[in-house]
Predicted model as a PDB file, atoms N, CA, C, CB and O in Angstrom, pLDDT in the B-factor column:
MODEL        1                                                                  
ATOM      1  N   MET A   1     -71.895 -36.279 -21.971  1.00 87.00           N  
ATOM      2  CA  MET A   1     -72.437 -35.173 -21.135  1.00 87.00           C  
ATOM      3  C   MET A   1     -73.608 -34.546 -21.863  1.00 87.00           C  
ATOM      4  CB  MET A   1     -71.337 -34.083 -20.823  1.00 87.00           C  
ATOM      5  O   MET A   1     -73.598 -34.360 -23.080  1.00 87.00           O  
ATOM      6  N   SER A   2     -74.624 -34.225 -21.064  1.00 93.00           N  
ATOM      7  CA  SER A   2     -75.777 -33.598 -21.603  1.00 93.00           C  
ATOM      8  C   SER A   2     -75.615 -32.090 -21.849  1.00 93.00           C  
ATOM      9  CB  SER A   2     -76.904 -33.841 -20.704  1.00 93.00           C  
ATOM     10  O   SER A   2     -74.597 -31.522 -21.452  1.00 93.00           O  
ATOM     11  N   SER A   3     -76.539 -31.459 -22.460  1.00 94.00           N  
ATOM     12  CA  SER A   3     -76.509 -29.983 -22.640  1.00 94.00           C  
ATOM     13  C   SER A   3     -76.630 -29.278 -21.312  1.00 94.00           C  
ATOM     14  CB  SER A   3     -77.642 -29.515 -23.575  1.00 94.00           C  
ATOM     15  O   SER A   3     -76.319 -28.090 -21.222  1.00 94.00           O  
ATOM     16  N   LYS A   4     -77.071 -29.970 -20.276  1.00 94.00           N  
ATOM     17  CA  LYS A   4     -77.184 -29.376 -18.888  1.00 94.00           C  
ATOM     18  C   LYS A   4     -76.018 -29.762 -18.040  1.00 94.00           C  
ATOM     19  CB  LYS A   4     -78.484 -29.830 -18.179  1.00 94.00           C  
ATOM     20  O   LYS A   4     -76.053 -29.606 -16.820  1.00 94.00           O  
ATOM     21  N   ASN A   5     -74.962 -30.273 -18.674  1.00 92.00           N  
ATOM     22  CA  ASN A   5     -73.745 -30.731 -17.977  1.00 92.00           C  
ATOM     23  C   ASN A   5     -74.026 -31.862 -16.994  1.00 92.00           C  
ATOM     24  CB  ASN A   5     -73.098 -29.569 -17.235  1.00 92.00           C  
ATOM     25  O   ASN A   5     -73.383 -31.945 -15.947  1.00 92.00           O  
ATOM     26  N   GLN A   6     -74.968 -32.723 -17.315  1.00 93.00           N  
ATOM     27  CA  GLN A   6     -75.247 -33.881 -16.523  1.00 93.00           C  
ATOM     28  C   GLN A   6     -74.592 -35.103 -17.133  1.00 93.00           C  
ATOM     29  CB  GLN A   6     -76.736 -34.081 -16.384  1.00 93.00           C  
ATOM     30  O   GLN A   6     -74.427 -35.202 -18.349  1.00 93.00           O  
ATOM     31  N   ILE A   7     -74.219 -36.039 -16.260  1.00 92.00           N  
ATOM     32  CA  ILE A   7     -73.637 -37.299 -16.732  1.00 92.00           C  
ATOM     33  C   ILE A   7     -74.346 -38.435 -16.048  1.00 92.00           C  
ATOM     34  CB  ILE A   7     -72.108 -37.364 -16.463  1.00 92.00           C  
ATOM     35  O   ILE A   7     -74.935 -38.266 -14.980  1.00 92.00           O  
ATOM     36  N   THR A   8     -74.286 -39.620 -16.683  1.00 93.00           N  
ATOM     37  CA  THR A   8     -74.821 -40.812 -16.123  1.00 93.00           C  
ATOM     38  C   THR A   8     -73.622 -41.744 -15.729  1.00 93.00           C  
ATOM     39  CB  THR A   8     -75.803 -41.500 -17.141  1.00 93.00           C  
ATOM     40  O   THR A   8     -72.718 -42.009 -16.521  1.00 93.00           O  
ATOM     41  N   LEU A   9     -73.681 -42.212 -14.474  1.00 93.00           N  
ATOM     42  CA  LEU A   9     -72.596 -43.091 -14.058  1.00 93.00           C  
ATOM     43  C   LEU A   9     -73.078 -44.475 -14.110  1.00 93.00           C  
ATOM     44  CB  LEU A   9     -72.081 -42.758 -12.672  1.00 93.00           C  
ATOM     45  O   LEU A   9     -74.220 -44.752 -13.742  1.00 93.00           O  
ATOM     46  N   PRO A  10     -72.214 -45.405 -14.575  1.00 95.00           N  
ATOM     47  CA  PRO A  10     -72.628 -46.818 -14.627  1.00 95.00           C  
ATOM     48  C   PRO A  10     -72.868 -47.387 -13.237  1.00 95.00           C  
ATOM     49  CB  PRO A  10     -71.572 -47.655 -15.347  1.00 95.00           C  
ATOM     50  O   PRO A  10     -72.102 -47.149 -12.303  1.00 95.00           O  
ATOM     51  N   VAL A  11     -73.964 -48.152 -13.126  1.00 95.00           N  
ATOM     52  CA  VAL A  11     -74.341 -48.764 -11.830  1.00 95.00           C  
ATOM     53  C   VAL A  11     -73.179 -49.654 -11.342  1.00 95.00           C  
ATOM     54  CB  VAL A  11     -75.683 -49.615 -11.966  1.00 95.00           C  
ATOM     55  O   VAL A  11     -72.899 -49.685 -10.144  1.00 95.00           O  
ATOM     56  N   ALA A  12     -72.524 -50.349 -12.219  1.00 96.00           N  
ATOM     57  CA  ALA A  12     -71.381 -51.233 -11.779  1.00 96.00           C  
ATOM     58  C   ALA A  12     -70.276 -50.444 -11.136  1.00 96.00           C  
ATOM     59  CB  ALA A  12     -70.796 -52.016 -12.972  1.00 96.00           C  
ATOM     60  O   ALA A  12     -69.671 -50.890 -10.161  1.00 96.00           O  
ATOM     61  N   ALA A  13     -70.008 -49.280 -11.671  1.00 95.00           N  
ATOM     62  CA  ALA A  13     -68.895 -48.416 -11.135  1.00 95.00           C  
ATOM     63  C   ALA A  13     -69.323 -47.922  -9.744  1.00 95.00           C  
ATOM     64  CB  ALA A  13     -68.577 -47.158 -12.117  1.00 95.00           C  
ATOM     65  O   ALA A  13     -68.512 -47.932  -8.817  1.00 95.00           O  
ATOM     66  N   LEU A  14     -70.541 -47.504  -9.591  1.00 93.00           N  
ATOM     67  CA  LEU A  14     -71.057 -47.039  -8.327  1.00 93.00           C  
ATOM     68  C   LEU A  14     -71.032 -48.127  -7.241  1.00 93.00           C  
ATOM     69  CB  LEU A  14     -72.459 -46.533  -8.516  1.00 93.00           C  
ATOM     70  O   LEU A  14     -70.673 -47.893  -6.087  1.00 93.00           O  
ATOM     71  N   ALA A  15     -71.441 -49.344  -7.685  1.00 94.00           N  
ATOM     72  CA  ALA A  15     -71.387 -50.465  -6.773  1.00 94.00           C  
ATOM     73  C   ALA A  15     -70.011 -50.846  -6.374  1.00 94.00           C  
ATOM     74  CB  ALA A  15     -72.042 -51.614  -7.356  1.00 94.00           C  
ATOM     75  O   ALA A  15     -69.777 -51.169  -5.210  1.00 94.00           O  
ATOM     76  N   ALA A  16     -69.071 -50.823  -7.304  1.00 95.00           N  
ATOM     77  CA  ALA A  16     -67.653 -51.143  -7.014  1.00 95.00           C  
ATOM     78  C   ALA A  16     -67.050 -50.141  -6.047  1.00 95.00           C  
ATOM     79  CB  ALA A  16     -66.825 -51.168  -8.312  1.00 95.00           C  
ATOM     80  O   ALA A  16     -66.185 -50.502  -5.249  1.00 95.00           O  
ATOM     81  N   ALA A  17     -67.485 -48.898  -6.099  1.00 91.00           N  
ATOM     82  CA  ALA A  17     -66.983 -47.843  -5.251  1.00 91.00           C  
ATOM     83  C   ALA A  17     -67.769 -47.709  -3.937  1.00 91.00           C  
ATOM     84  CB  ALA A  17     -67.015 -46.544  -6.001  1.00 91.00           C  
ATOM     85  O   ALA A  17     -67.468 -46.875  -3.083  1.00 91.00           O  
ATOM     86  N   HIS A  18     -68.792 -48.572  -3.816  1.00 88.00           N  
ATOM     87  CA  HIS A  18     -69.697 -48.593  -2.603  1.00 88.00           C  
ATOM     88  C   HIS A  18     -70.316 -47.251  -2.419  1.00 88.00           C  
ATOM     89  CB  HIS A  18     -68.926 -48.991  -1.297  1.00 88.00           C  
ATOM     90  O   HIS A  18     -70.412 -46.803  -1.277  1.00 88.00           O  
ATOM     91  N   VAL A  19     -70.758 -46.546  -3.478  1.00 88.00           N  
ATOM     92  CA  VAL A  19     -71.493 -45.297  -3.449  1.00 88.00           C  
ATOM     93  C   VAL A  19     -73.000 -45.672  -3.520  1.00 88.00           C  
ATOM     94  CB  VAL A  19     -71.049 -44.330  -4.651  1.00 88.00           C  
ATOM     95  O   VAL A  19     -73.443 -46.444  -4.371  1.00 88.00           O  
ATOM     96  N   ALA A  20     -73.712 -45.103  -2.618  1.00 87.00           N  
ATOM     97  CA  ALA A  20     -75.148 -45.442  -2.555  1.00 87.00           C  
ATOM     98  C   ALA A  20     -75.993 -44.220  -2.736  1.00 87.00           C  
ATOM     99  CB  ALA A  20     -75.496 -46.113  -1.232  1.00 87.00           C  
ATOM    100  O   ALA A  20     -75.517 -43.089  -2.628  1.00 87.00           O  
ATOM    101  N   THR A  21     -77.284 -44.461  -3.019  1.00 89.00           N  
ATOM    102  CA  THR A  21     -78.283 -43.354  -3.091  1.00 89.00           C  
ATOM    103  C   THR A  21     -78.206 -42.517  -1.815  1.00 89.00           C  
ATOM    104  CB  THR A  21     -79.750 -43.917  -3.284  1.00 89.00           C  
ATOM    105  O   THR A  21     -78.202 -43.059  -0.709  1.00 89.00           O  
ATOM    106  N   GLY A  22     -78.145 -41.191  -1.974  1.00 87.00           N  
ATOM    107  CA  GLY A  22     -78.109 -40.308  -0.828  1.00 87.00           C  
ATOM    108  C   GLY A  22     -76.732 -39.941  -0.383  1.00 87.00           C  
ATOM    109  O   GLY A  22     -76.597 -39.006   0.405  1.00 87.00           O  
ATOM    110  N   ASP A  23     -75.676 -40.618  -0.835  1.00 87.00           N  
ATOM    111  CA  ASP A  23     -74.317 -40.238  -0.498  1.00 87.00           C  
ATOM    112  C   ASP A  23     -74.038 -38.921  -1.114  1.00 87.00           C  
ATOM    113  CB  ASP A  23     -73.301 -41.276  -0.953  1.00 87.00           C  
ATOM    114  O   ASP A  23     -74.402 -38.685  -2.266  1.00 87.00           O  
ATOM    115  N   GLU A  24     -73.382 -38.024  -0.365  1.00 89.00           N  
ATOM    116  CA  GLU A  24     -72.934 -36.745  -0.903  1.00 89.00           C  
ATOM    117  C   GLU A  24     -71.521 -36.941  -1.426  1.00 89.00           C  
ATOM    118  CB  GLU A  24     -72.993 -35.607   0.179  1.00 89.00           C  
ATOM    119  O   GLU A  24     -70.661 -37.520  -0.762  1.00 89.00           O  
ATOM    120  N   LEU A  25     -71.304 -36.429  -2.659  1.00 92.00           N  
ATOM    121  CA  LEU A  25     -70.057 -36.507  -3.325  1.00 92.00           C  
ATOM    122  C   LEU A  25     -69.432 -35.173  -3.591  1.00 92.00           C  
ATOM    123  CB  LEU A  25     -70.216 -37.225  -4.557  1.00 92.00           C  
ATOM    124  O   LEU A  25     -70.105 -34.214  -3.970  1.00 92.00           O  
ATOM    125  N   VAL A  26     -68.127 -35.117  -3.388  1.00 92.00           N  
ATOM    126  CA  VAL A  26     -67.381 -33.877  -3.716  1.00 92.00           C  
ATOM    127  C   VAL A  26     -66.761 -34.145  -5.088  1.00 92.00           C  
ATOM    128  CB  VAL A  26     -66.250 -33.506  -2.596  1.00 92.00           C  
ATOM    129  O   VAL A  26     -66.223 -35.225  -5.335  1.00 92.00           O  
ATOM    130  N   VAL A  27     -66.843 -33.140  -5.987  1.00 94.00           N  
ATOM    131  CA  VAL A  27     -66.348 -33.217  -7.371  1.00 94.00           C  
ATOM    132  C   VAL A  27     -65.027 -32.412  -7.398  1.00 94.00           C  
ATOM    133  CB  VAL A  27     -67.432 -32.637  -8.434  1.00 94.00           C  
ATOM    134  O   VAL A  27     -64.988 -31.240  -7.023  1.00 94.00           O  
ATOM    135  N   GLU A  28     -63.954 -33.080  -7.852  1.00 94.00           N  
ATOM    136  CA  GLU A  28     -62.688 -32.415  -7.976  1.00 94.00           C  
ATOM    137  C   GLU A  28     -62.135 -32.586  -9.392  1.00 94.00           C  
ATOM    138  CB  GLU A  28     -61.707 -32.949  -6.939  1.00 94.00           C  
ATOM    139  O   GLU A  28     -62.128 -33.699  -9.918  1.00 94.00           O  
ATOM    140  N   ALA A  29     -61.670 -31.496 -10.016  1.00 95.00           N  
ATOM    141  CA  ALA A  29     -61.005 -31.586 -11.296  1.00 95.00           C  
ATOM    142  C   ALA A  29     -59.572 -31.985 -11.028  1.00 95.00           C  
ATOM    143  CB  ALA A  29     -61.092 -30.248 -12.089  1.00 95.00           C  
ATOM    144  O   ALA A  29     -58.863 -31.286 -10.303  1.00 95.00           O  
ATOM    145  N   GLN A  30     -59.117 -33.124 -11.612  1.00 94.00           N  
ATOM    146  CA  GLN A  30     -57.789 -33.607 -11.403  1.00 94.00           C  
ATOM    147  C   GLN A  30     -56.838 -33.217 -12.505  1.00 94.00           C  
ATOM    148  CB  GLN A  30     -57.812 -35.060 -11.257  1.00 94.00           C  
ATOM    149  O   GLN A  30     -55.662 -32.953 -12.253  1.00 94.00           O  
ATOM    150  N   ALA A  31     -57.328 -33.179 -13.708  1.00 95.00           N  
ATOM    151  CA  ALA A  31     -56.465 -32.841 -14.876  1.00 95.00           C  
ATOM    152  C   ALA A  31     -57.423 -32.655 -16.031  1.00 95.00           C  
ATOM    153  CB  ALA A  31     -55.356 -33.981 -15.198  1.00 95.00           C  
ATOM    154  O   ALA A  31     -58.622 -32.899 -15.894  1.00 95.00           O  
ATOM    155  N   GLU A  32     -56.915 -32.234 -17.143  1.00 96.00           N  
ATOM    156  CA  GLU A  32     -57.752 -32.118 -18.382  1.00 96.00           C  
ATOM    157  C   GLU A  32     -58.423 -33.461 -18.673  1.00 96.00           C  
ATOM    158  CB  GLU A  32     -56.875 -31.667 -19.629  1.00 96.00           C  
ATOM    159  O   GLU A  32     -57.743 -34.471 -18.859  1.00 96.00           O  
ATOM    160  N   GLY A  33     -59.744 -33.470 -18.713  1.00 94.00           N  
ATOM    161  CA  GLY A  33     -60.430 -34.734 -18.958  1.00 94.00           C  
ATOM    162  C   GLY A  33     -60.606 -35.713 -17.851  1.00 94.00           C  
ATOM    163  O   GLY A  33     -61.122 -36.815 -18.041  1.00 94.00           O  
ATOM    164  N   ARG A  34     -60.146 -35.279 -16.616  1.00 95.00           N  
ATOM    165  CA  ARG A  34     -60.208 -36.193 -15.482  1.00 95.00           C  
ATOM    166  C   ARG A  34     -60.887 -35.504 -14.315  1.00 95.00           C  
ATOM    167  CB  ARG A  34     -58.798 -36.678 -15.081  1.00 95.00           C  
ATOM    168  O   ARG A  34     -60.459 -34.454 -13.836  1.00 95.00           O  
ATOM    169  N   ILE A  35     -62.005 -36.164 -13.863  1.00 95.00           N  
ATOM    170  CA  ILE A  35     -62.770 -35.680 -12.689  1.00 95.00           C  
ATOM    171  C   ILE A  35     -62.840 -36.719 -11.703  1.00 95.00           C  
ATOM    172  CB  ILE A  35     -64.156 -35.237 -13.037  1.00 95.00           C  
ATOM    173  O   ILE A  35     -63.055 -37.882 -12.043  1.00 95.00           O  
ATOM    174  N   LEU A  36     -62.662 -36.364 -10.428  1.00 94.00           N  
ATOM    175  CA  LEU A  36     -62.648 -37.351  -9.313  1.00 94.00           C  
ATOM    176  C   LEU A  36     -63.879 -37.065  -8.453  1.00 94.00           C  
ATOM    177  CB  LEU A  36     -61.294 -37.258  -8.439  1.00 94.00           C  
ATOM    178  O   LEU A  36     -64.115 -35.920  -8.069  1.00 94.00           O  
ATOM    179  N   LEU A  37     -64.675 -38.118  -8.146  1.00 93.00           N  
ATOM    180  CA  LEU A  37     -65.783 -38.034  -7.225  1.00 93.00           C  
ATOM    181  C   LEU A  37     -65.356 -38.702  -5.901  1.00 93.00           C  
ATOM    182  CB  LEU A  37     -67.065 -38.708  -7.828  1.00 93.00           C  
ATOM    183  O   LEU A  37     -64.892 -39.842  -5.891  1.00 93.00           O  
ATOM    184  N   VAL A  38     -65.518 -37.996  -4.829  1.00 90.00           N  
ATOM    185  CA  VAL A  38     -65.153 -38.541  -3.484  1.00 90.00           C  
ATOM    186  C   VAL A  38     -66.272 -38.348  -2.529  1.00 90.00           C  
ATOM    187  CB  VAL A  38     -63.886 -37.875  -2.923  1.00 90.00           C  
ATOM    188  O   VAL A  38     -66.821 -37.251  -2.422  1.00 90.00           O  
ATOM    189  N   ARG A  39     -66.630 -39.398  -1.823  1.00 87.00           N  
ATOM    190  CA  ARG A  39     -67.726 -39.326  -0.879  1.00 87.00           C  
ATOM    191  C   ARG A  39     -67.339 -38.321   0.171  1.00 87.00           C  
ATOM    192  CB  ARG A  39     -68.050 -40.711  -0.251  1.00 87.00           C  
ATOM    193  O   ARG A  39     -66.241 -38.371   0.726  1.00 87.00           O  
ATOM    194  N   ALA A  40     -68.272 -37.380   0.448  1.00 88.00           N  
ATOM    195  CA  ALA A  40     -68.103 -36.344   1.435  1.00 88.00           C  
ATOM    196  C   ALA A  40     -68.355 -36.993   2.797  1.00 88.00           C  
ATOM    197  CB  ALA A  40     -69.066 -35.125   1.171  1.00 88.00           C  
ATOM    198  O   ALA A  40     -69.467 -37.427   3.102  1.00 88.00           O  
ATOM    199  N   ALA A  41     -67.285 -37.049   3.613  1.00 77.00           N  
ATOM    200  CA  ALA A  41     -67.430 -37.708   4.872  1.00 77.00           C  
ATOM    201  C   ALA A  41     -67.280 -36.665   5.990  1.00 77.00           C  
ATOM    202  CB  ALA A  41     -66.399 -38.850   5.013  1.00 77.00           C  
ATOM    203  O   ALA A  41     -66.497 -35.717   5.917  1.00 77.00           O  
ATOM    204  N   ASP A  42     -68.086 -36.914   7.021  1.00 70.00           N  
ATOM    205  CA  ASP A  42     -67.984 -36.067   8.195  1.00 70.00           C  
ATOM    206  C   ASP A  42     -66.814 -36.698   9.058  1.00 70.00           C  
ATOM    207  CB  ASP A  42     -69.416 -35.994   9.010  1.00 70.00           C  
ATOM    208  O   ASP A  42     -66.916 -37.843   9.498  1.00 70.00           O  
ATOM    209  N   PRO A  43     -65.792 -35.973   9.265  1.00 66.00           N  
ATOM    210  CA  PRO A  43     -64.608 -36.565  10.028  1.00 66.00           C  
ATOM    211  C   PRO A  43     -64.946 -36.948  11.407  1.00 66.00           C  
ATOM    212  CB  PRO A  43     -63.447 -35.592  10.098  1.00 66.00           C  
ATOM    213  O   PRO A  43     -64.222 -37.760  11.984  1.00 66.00           O  
ATOM    214  N   LEU A  44     -66.017 -36.425  12.017  1.00 70.00           N  
ATOM    215  CA  LEU A  44     -66.395 -36.728  13.375  1.00 70.00           C  
ATOM    216  C   LEU A  44     -67.370 -37.909  13.452  1.00 70.00           C  
ATOM    217  CB  LEU A  44     -67.004 -35.507  14.016  1.00 70.00           C  
ATOM    218  O   LEU A  44     -67.627 -38.420  14.543  1.00 70.00           O  
ATOM    219  N   GLU A  45     -67.890 -38.328  12.365  1.00 74.00           N  
ATOM    220  CA  GLU A  45     -68.932 -39.384  12.293  1.00 74.00           C  
ATOM    221  C   GLU A  45     -68.573 -40.587  13.152  1.00 74.00           C  
ATOM    222  CB  GLU A  45     -69.138 -39.839  10.836  1.00 74.00           C  
ATOM    223  O   GLU A  45     -69.410 -41.026  13.941  1.00 74.00           O  
ATOM    224  N   PRO A  46     -67.344 -41.153  13.036  1.00 76.00           N  
ATOM    225  CA  PRO A  46     -67.070 -42.362  13.778  1.00 76.00           C  
ATOM    226  C   PRO A  46     -67.072 -42.172  15.336  1.00 76.00           C  
ATOM    227  CB  PRO A  46     -65.735 -42.901  13.328  1.00 76.00           C  
ATOM    228  O   PRO A  46     -67.138 -43.128  16.109  1.00 76.00           O  
ATOM    229  N   PHE A  47     -66.997 -40.905  15.721  1.00 75.00           N  
ATOM    230  CA  PHE A  47     -66.854 -40.683  17.152  1.00 75.00           C  
ATOM    231  C   PHE A  47     -68.172 -40.201  17.780  1.00 75.00           C  
ATOM    232  CB  PHE A  47     -65.739 -39.667  17.416  1.00 75.00           C  
ATOM    233  O   PHE A  47     -68.276 -40.075  19.000  1.00 75.00           O  
ATOM    234  N   LEU A  48     -69.180 -39.933  16.927  1.00 74.00           N  
ATOM    235  CA  LEU A  48     -70.404 -39.432  17.503  1.00 74.00           C  
ATOM    236  C   LEU A  48     -71.051 -40.393  18.501  1.00 74.00           C  
ATOM    237  CB  LEU A  48     -71.364 -39.123  16.416  1.00 74.00           C  
ATOM    238  O   LEU A  48     -71.208 -41.580  18.213  1.00 74.00           O  
ATOM    239  N   GLY A  49     -71.414 -39.895  19.639  1.00 75.00           N  
ATOM    240  CA  GLY A  49     -72.124 -40.742  20.612  1.00 75.00           C  
ATOM    241  C   GLY A  49     -71.134 -41.518  21.510  1.00 75.00           C  
ATOM    242  O   GLY A  49     -71.556 -42.164  22.469  1.00 75.00           O  
ATOM    243  N   LYS A  50     -69.792 -41.457  21.196  1.00 77.00           N  
ATOM    244  CA  LYS A  50     -68.865 -42.301  22.008  1.00 77.00           C  
ATOM    245  C   LYS A  50     -68.464 -41.550  23.304  1.00 77.00           C  
ATOM    246  CB  LYS A  50     -67.564 -42.676  21.166  1.00 77.00           C  
ATOM    247  O   LYS A  50     -68.040 -42.185  24.269  1.00 77.00           O  
ATOM    248  N   PHE A  51     -68.593 -40.238  23.331  1.00 73.00           N  
ATOM    249  CA  PHE A  51     -68.207 -39.446  24.446  1.00 73.00           C  
ATOM    250  C   PHE A  51     -69.295 -38.507  24.899  1.00 73.00           C  
ATOM    251  CB  PHE A  51     -66.999 -38.694  24.121  1.00 73.00           C  
ATOM    252  O   PHE A  51     -69.284 -37.313  24.599  1.00 73.00           O  
ATOM    253  N   PRO A  52     -70.260 -39.089  25.649  1.00 74.00           N  
ATOM    254  CA  PRO A  52     -71.419 -38.258  26.067  1.00 74.00           C  
ATOM    255  C   PRO A  52     -70.984 -36.966  26.824  1.00 74.00           C  
ATOM    256  CB  PRO A  52     -72.365 -39.102  26.979  1.00 74.00           C  
ATOM    257  O   PRO A  52     -70.128 -36.972  27.708  1.00 74.00           O  
ATOM    258  N   GLY A  53     -71.654 -35.856  26.394  1.00 70.00           N  
ATOM    259  CA  GLY A  53     -71.353 -34.601  27.041  1.00 70.00           C  
ATOM    260  C   GLY A  53     -70.175 -33.785  26.478  1.00 70.00           C  
ATOM    261  O   GLY A  53     -70.020 -32.603  26.784  1.00 70.00           O  
ATOM    262  N   LEU A  54     -69.340 -34.453  25.639  1.00 66.00           N  
ATOM    263  CA  LEU A  54     -68.178 -33.830  25.047  1.00 66.00           C  
ATOM    264  C   LEU A  54     -68.597 -32.678  24.134  1.00 66.00           C  
ATOM    265  CB  LEU A  54     -67.358 -34.862  24.273  1.00 66.00           C  
ATOM    266  O   LEU A  54     -67.971 -31.618  24.152  1.00 66.00           O  
ATOM    267  N   SER A  55     -69.628 -32.871  23.355  1.00 59.00           N  
ATOM    268  CA  SER A  55     -70.028 -31.861  22.439  1.00 59.00           C  
ATOM    269  C   SER A  55     -70.366 -30.564  23.080  1.00 59.00           C  
ATOM    270  CB  SER A  55     -71.142 -32.318  21.677  1.00 59.00           C  
ATOM    271  O   SER A  55     -69.942 -29.501  22.627  1.00 59.00           O  
ATOM    272  N   ALA A  56     -71.133 -30.640  24.141  1.00 65.00           N  
ATOM    273  CA  ALA A  56     -71.582 -29.398  24.813  1.00 65.00           C  
ATOM    274  C   ALA A  56     -70.366 -28.768  25.608  1.00 65.00           C  
ATOM    275  CB  ALA A  56     -72.824 -29.716  25.810  1.00 65.00           C  
ATOM    276  O   ALA A  56     -70.280 -27.551  25.770  1.00 65.00           O  
ATOM    277  N   ALA A  57     -69.487 -29.611  26.067  1.00 62.00           N  
ATOM    278  CA  ALA A  57     -68.347 -29.094  26.835  1.00 62.00           C  
ATOM    279  C   ALA A  57     -67.267 -28.408  25.954  1.00 62.00           C  
ATOM    280  CB  ALA A  57     -67.712 -30.239  27.617  1.00 62.00           C  
ATOM    281  O   ALA A  57     -66.536 -27.526  26.404  1.00 62.00           O  
ATOM    282  N   THR A  58     -67.208 -28.840  24.731  1.00 67.00           N  
ATOM    283  CA  THR A  58     -66.122 -28.304  23.873  1.00 67.00           C  
ATOM    284  C   THR A  58     -66.599 -27.433  22.708  1.00 67.00           C  
ATOM    285  CB  THR A  58     -65.321 -29.446  23.315  1.00 67.00           C  
ATOM    286  O   THR A  58     -65.779 -26.885  21.972  1.00 67.00           O  
ATOM    287  N   GLY A  59     -67.909 -27.303  22.538  1.00 68.00           N  
ATOM    288  CA  GLY A  59     -68.422 -26.501  21.466  1.00 68.00           C  
ATOM    289  C   GLY A  59     -68.310 -27.172  20.112  1.00 68.00           C  
ATOM    290  O   GLY A  59     -68.250 -26.484  19.092  1.00 68.00           O  
ATOM    291  N   LEU A  60     -68.280 -28.476  20.074  1.00 66.00           N  
ATOM    292  CA  LEU A  60     -68.097 -29.174  18.775  1.00 66.00           C  
ATOM    293  C   LEU A  60     -69.249 -28.898  17.840  1.00 66.00           C  
ATOM    294  CB  LEU A  60     -67.960 -30.691  18.982  1.00 66.00           C  
ATOM    295  O   LEU A  60     -69.034 -28.819  16.631  1.00 66.00           O  
ATOM    296  N   GLU A  61     -70.416 -28.753  18.319  1.00 69.00           N  
ATOM    297  CA  GLU A  61     -71.535 -28.491  17.443  1.00 69.00           C  
ATOM    298  C   GLU A  61     -71.360 -27.181  16.680  1.00 69.00           C  
ATOM    299  CB  GLU A  61     -72.819 -28.463  18.240  1.00 69.00           C  
ATOM    300  O   GLU A  61     -71.691 -27.093  15.497  1.00 69.00           O  
ATOM    301  N   GLU A  62     -70.833 -26.159  17.367  1.00 74.00           N  
ATOM    302  CA  GLU A  62     -70.636 -24.874  16.667  1.00 74.00           C  
ATOM    303  C   GLU A  62     -69.560 -25.046  15.597  1.00 74.00           C  
ATOM    304  CB  GLU A  62     -70.235 -23.735  17.674  1.00 74.00           C  
ATOM    305  O   GLU A  62     -69.701 -24.533  14.487  1.00 74.00           O  
ATOM    306  N   LEU A  63     -68.473 -25.773  15.930  1.00 75.00           N  
ATOM    307  CA  LEU A  63     -67.415 -26.034  14.959  1.00 75.00           C  
ATOM    308  C   LEU A  63     -67.941 -26.794  13.753  1.00 75.00           C  
ATOM    309  CB  LEU A  63     -66.284 -26.814  15.609  1.00 75.00           C  
ATOM    310  O   LEU A  63     -67.551 -26.490  12.625  1.00 75.00           O  
ATOM    311  N   ARG A  64     -68.825 -27.783  13.959  1.00 75.00           N  
ATOM    312  CA  ARG A  64     -69.354 -28.541  12.852  1.00 75.00           C  
ATOM    313  C   ARG A  64     -70.249 -27.630  12.023  1.00 75.00           C  
ATOM    314  CB  ARG A  64     -70.126 -29.787  13.350  1.00 75.00           C  
ATOM    315  O   ARG A  64     -70.269 -27.754  10.798  1.00 75.00           O  
ATOM    316  N   ASP A  65     -70.991 -26.718  12.647  1.00 76.00           N  
ATOM    317  CA  ASP A  65     -71.756 -25.753  11.849  1.00 76.00           C  
ATOM    318  C   ASP A  65     -70.919 -24.867  11.033  1.00 76.00           C  
ATOM    319  CB  ASP A  65     -72.595 -24.931  12.702  1.00 76.00           C  
ATOM    320  O   ASP A  65     -71.347 -24.503   9.938  1.00 76.00           O  
ATOM    321  N   GLU A  66     -69.671 -24.452  11.490  1.00 78.00           N  
ATOM    322  CA  GLU A  66     -68.846 -23.607  10.777  1.00 78.00           C  
ATOM    323  C   GLU A  66     -68.304 -24.413   9.537  1.00 78.00           C  
ATOM    324  CB  GLU A  66     -67.725 -23.063  11.696  1.00 78.00           C  
ATOM    325  O   GLU A  66     -68.189 -23.854   8.447  1.00 78.00           O  
ATOM    326  N   TRP A  67     -67.985 -25.692   9.718  1.00 74.00           N  
ATOM    327  CA  TRP A  67     -67.496 -26.480   8.576  1.00 74.00           C  
ATOM    328  C   TRP A  67     -68.511 -26.578   7.469  1.00 74.00           C  
ATOM    329  CB  TRP A  67     -67.112 -27.866   9.020  1.00 74.00           C  
ATOM    330  O   TRP A  67     -68.140 -26.611   6.296  1.00 74.00           O  
ATOM    331  N   ASP A  68     -69.742 -26.622   7.797  1.00 69.00           N  
ATOM    332  CA  ASP A  68     -70.848 -26.736   6.807  1.00 69.00           C  
ATOM    333  C   ASP A  68     -71.090 -25.472   6.013  1.00 69.00           C  
ATOM    334  CB  ASP A  68     -72.129 -27.113   7.506  1.00 69.00           C  
ATOM    335  O   ASP A  68     -71.778 -25.502   4.992  1.00 69.00           O  
ATOM    336  N   ARG A  69     -70.501 -24.294   6.492  1.00 65.00           N  
ATOM    337  CA  ARG A  69     -70.692 -23.060   5.786  1.00 65.00           C  
ATOM    338  C   ARG A  69     -69.802 -22.863   4.646  1.00 65.00           C  
ATOM    339  CB  ARG A  69     -70.543 -21.973   6.664  1.00 65.00           C  
ATOM    340  O   ARG A  69     -69.882 -21.837   3.971  1.00 65.00           O  
TER     341      ARG A  69                                                      
ENDMDL                                                                          
END                                                                             
């Protein structure tokens, strides 16, 4: 770890985890000396565009904005 608390992750580990440039990761402390990186996923992503008009009818956009805060 650097003096700025930065670390370098091995390319092989990132490839094995299918983590790509631009992916947002959530950092969780699991235990002493153990940190878990998890891809931040939008739970609605698989459903976007599948139900036209649903977002406006249910206020989903406002809910998504609340989650981002």
